[in-house]
N, C-alpha and C positions, 0 to 999 in steps of 0.2 A: 504494500500500500504506500502510495506517495502522498505525503502530507505537506501542507504549506509550512514554511519556516515559522515557528511559533514557540517561544521559550516555554510557554505554559504546557505544551504537548510533550516537551522533552522529558522522558522518563515516566510519562503517564501511561499506566497499563490500560489497554483497550480490550474489547471483547475477544479479539484475536489472540490476546496474550493469556487467556485463561487455559488451564490444562484440560484434558479430556473430560467431557461432561456427561457422556452417555450413561444413563442410569443413575446419575448423581443429582443431588438437590442443590439449587442455587437460591440464595436469599437476595432480593433486589430491593434497595431503598428507593421508593418512588415518592413523588409529591402529589398525593391524592387529597390534598387539603382543599376540597371542592365545596362550592356552595350547595346547601340543601334547601329544599322547599317542602312545605306541608301540603299533601294532597290526600283528601278524604281521611284526615286524621293521622296520616303516616308520613314520615319524612322520605323524600326521594332526592336523588341527585339532580340539581337544577341545571348544571353545566358540566358535561363530562369531557371537556376539551383536554384537560390535563391527563385524564385517563386514556383517552384515545392516543394522545401524543406518546405515551409510554409503550404502546403496543408493538412497535418495531423491535424494541429491545427484548420484550418478553417473547415474541415470536422467534427471534433469532436464537435465543437460548433453547427454546423448545425444539427447534429444528436440529439442534446439536444433541438432542436426546435427553436434555435436563428436565427434571421436575422443578417447577418454579413456585416460590413463595414470595409475596411482596409484603413490605411493611411501610407504614406511613403514620404521620400524625394527622389529626383533624382538630382545628380550633386550638384553644389554649386551656386545656384542663390543668389543674394545679397538682399534678402528680398522683391523682386518685381517679378511679372510674367516675365518669359523669355522663348520665344518659343523654345530655344534649349533644355530646360528641361521640356517640356510639357509631361504629363503622358499619352497622347493619345495612343501611341504604347503599353505601359504597360497595360492600361485599356483593349485594344483589346485582348492581350494575356491572361489576367486574365479571360476575358469572355469565352475563350476557355478552360481554365484549371478548372475554378470554376464558372460555370454559376450561376448568381444570387447574387454573391458577389459584392458589390459596392466598388468603389475606390474614395477617396477624391482627390482634387487637391494637387499638390506638396506642402508639408508642408512648405518648405523654401521659397515659394513665399510670405509668410507673415513674417515680422520681429518678430512677437510675438512668433514664434516657437523657435528661438534660444535664445530669451530673457526670455522665460518662462513667458510671459505676461498673467496675470489672465484673461483678456478679451478674449484672444485667446483660453485659456483653456475652457472658457465658451462656445465659439463657437464650439469647438471640441466635447465637451461632450453632447451638446444639442441633445436630442432625444435618447440617449443611456443609457442602464441600467447597463452596466458593461464594463470593459476595460481589454484587454489582451496585454501584452508586449511580442512579439515574435521576437524582433529585438535586438539580443545581440550586433551586430556590432555598434549600437549607444547608448548602455546603459551606456557608460562612459560620455555621454553628459547630462548636466542638462537642457534639452530642455522641452518645454511644453508637447510634446507627449510622453515623457519618465518619467518625474518626476511630472508634473502638474496634469495629469489625475488620478494617483493612490490616490492622496489626496482627490479626490472628488467622486470616484466611487468604488464599489466593483471591485477588480482587481486580476489578476493572471498572472503567467509566462506561456507562451505557451510551447509547447513541445520542440521547438528548443532552447529557452532560458533555459529551465530546463536541457536539455542535456548538454549545454555548462557549466552550473554551476556544474553539476555532474562530468563531465570529467576534467575541469580545477581545480575543488576543490581537485582532487586527487594530484595535484602538490603542493597545499597549505597545505595538511594534512600530511600524512606519506608516501611519495613516495618510491618506491623500489629503493634501492641503488645499484650501484652509480647513482646519479642524474646528468645528463649532460645537460647544456643549450648551444645551438649553436645560436649565435646572430650575424646578419649581417646588411646590409643596409649601407647607406652613412653617416648619421649624428649622431655623438656621442651625441649631445645636446638632440636629440629626445628620446634617450634611456638610458641616464645616470642614471635616477632614477631607472629604472627597472634593470639595470646592478648592481647597488648598492644593491637593494633588493635581486636579485638572488644570489649574493655572500654569503648571509646569509643562503641560502637554498640549493644550489647545491654543489656537490663535485668537479665538473670541469666546468669552464666557457670557452667556445670556442668563440673567437672573429674573425670574418672575415669581408668581404665587405669593403666599403670605410672607415668605422670607424676604421678598424684595423690599418690604417696608422697613425692616431692620437695616438693610443696606441704605435705603433712602434717608432714614434717620441718621445713620452714621455719616452720610454725606452732607448733613445739615438741613435737610428738608423737614417741614412740618407734616406729620402723617396723621394728624387728628386722632381718632380712636382706633386706628388700625393696629393689627397685631405687631408688637415689637418685642424682641428678645433683648432686654436691657443688659443682661449678663454677657452678651457677645457683641456689643457695639464696637468695642475696641478691636476685636478680631476682624470685624467687617471693615473697619477703617484701615487696618493693615493690608487686607486684600485689595481695597480700592487704591491704596498707595503703592501697589506693586509695580505699576507701570504697564501692566497688561491690559488689553482691551476688555472691559467689563461693561456690558450694556444693561442699563436699568430702565424701568418704565419712565416715559415722558408724559403720560396721562393715565388715569385710572378710572375704573367704574366703581363708584362708591355708594354705600347705603346711607341715605340721609338720616339725621338724628330722628329717633322716634319711629322710624319705619320698621315694618315687620320683616323678619328674615325667615326663609324656608321655602321649600318647594311649593308652588302654587300661588305664592304672593306675587302680585302683578305690578306693584308700584314701589317707589322709593329708591330706585337705582338711577344714578345720575353720572354721566361722564364728566370728569373734572380734568381740565388741562392743568399742567403745572410741573410736577405732580403734587404740589403742596395741598394739604387738606385742612379745612377749618376744624376747630374743636368739635368732637362728637360725630364727625363723619368717619365712616369705616371703609377703607379700600378693600374690595373683594375680587377685583379682576383687573387685568391690564386693559387700557383703553385702545381705541381703533388706531391712533397714531403709533402707539407702541407695537401693536400687532403688525403693522406695516414695517416698522423699523426692524423688528425681530425677523419677520418673513424675509426681508431682503438679505439678511445675514445667512439665513438657513438655505435659501434656494441657490445661493452662490457658493455654498460650501462643497468641498470634496468629500468630507466626512462629517456626519452629524450624530451626536448622542443626545437623546431627549429623555429626561427623567423628572416627572412631577408636573402636575397641572399648573396652569397660569392663574387660575382663580378657583372659586368655589363652584365648579362646573355642574354639581348636582342641582343647583338652582339655575334655571335657564337664563335668568337675568345676568348671571356672572359666568356664563359658559363660552362666550364668544372668543375670549383670549385663547383658551385651550383648544377650541376648534380651529382657530386660525393657525396655531402652531402645528396641529395635526395635518392640516391641509398643506402647509408649507413643506413638511417632511415628504408628503406624497408627491409634491411637485419638484422636489430636489433630485437632480440626476446623479448625485453622488451616493456614497455608501451611508445608509441611514439606519440607526439603531435606536429602538425604543427600549428603555431599561426597566421594563416591568412595572408593576404597581398600578396606580390610578391612570397613568399615561396610556396603558394598554386598554383599560376600560373606556377611556375617551376615544381612542382610536377605533375600537370595536363599535362604539355607539354611532360612529360616522361612516362605518363600512369601509374603513381605509386600511384594515389589517394587512391586506395583501399588497398594499402599495408602498411598503417600506422594505428595506433589505432584510432586516432581522428584528424580531420581537423576542426579547429575553423573557424567560419564565420566572426570573427572580429579581425583584426590584432592589431589595437590600443586598442580596448577594452580588449583583452586578456592580453596585456602588462600592461595596467592600473590595471587590476584585480590582476595580480601577484605583481605589485608594491605596491598597497595600501591594498590588501586583501578584497576589496569590490568595488562596483560601484554605482554611484548615482541611476541608474535605479533599481538595486536590493534593495537598501536601501528604495527607494520610495515604492516598492511593499510590503516590510515588514511593512511599516507604513499604508498600506491600511486598510480601516475599517473592512474588512473581513479576514485580515491576521491571521493565527493561532498563538497562543502564542508559544514562543520558547519551544520545547520539547513536544508540544501537539500532533503532528502527529506521529503515530506509523507505 
């Protein structure tokens, strides 16, 4: 197999690196953390996209004669069984998609999963001859099912995980220029590390969403009642003083004082140029001039990474900014990557999923990879007993 030059792939065991599997059992870590919906008093899987996406790996293992068991988490149980996060509906859908593939109980029903308890690892690997990680979305977690198993079993990256490494590795290598990163969302604290790392890689950093108001405040603007992370104003000032090109909003769509907020509310949203806001006004989206400014940067880029909405897009009054960025990515002729999370939901809602180069399955994992250049799950696979030595694979 000929693979593109990518330091993340060096030494990473792939499915071809697993030993003979005929008649043996393989445990696969998948990300079936799927949405559920209640139908006639019972929970059912509302969207099986993640499950369908794992089928090529499961089918490849079964073609080699393996019996396959998968394991996943669902929701955020606190280390104890919780009926809200029971995998019954997932197990039922899996039986329809991949008959004969077994599914363990919710991994996070046991505290040993998140603590990487060796005793829990022992229970997971019991009866299995090999392990496959096909869950990129949790590979930034040092959990038992991510880092504990590769230390004990011949292991490999599944096709989904391999694809993520191949595509995101292009952003870490030599991306086509100009390289533009569009970052949104509400909390500066959650993305400060990746923003700092991106400034060393990109030609232009575009900042929208709620976090933009902390940057605007750091730049000396009045932001009214908008969300501001006062603990990180100095860090934002440092980034703004870096000499790199950082684009901030030049106008915003704000909620006027006293207006109601939420889906279905029809009034109270006003476009404000400036972007300064009077006391009591709350900025909740980028304005049309900003959308056009950001769009020009995106469509002219050779490489684009987008992570995080530009506004509170769940409320249609504050959805235009996010929609504008999504359409700009679809119009960009360069290599375009959407880094998981709410950005994917926005892309899907506009029917643009197929018009970008790559959509990552892990928002947090993709940002961690870009910030640190590696993930605990990838490092664990490279240390597996069957991992090829760096440079061995041709």
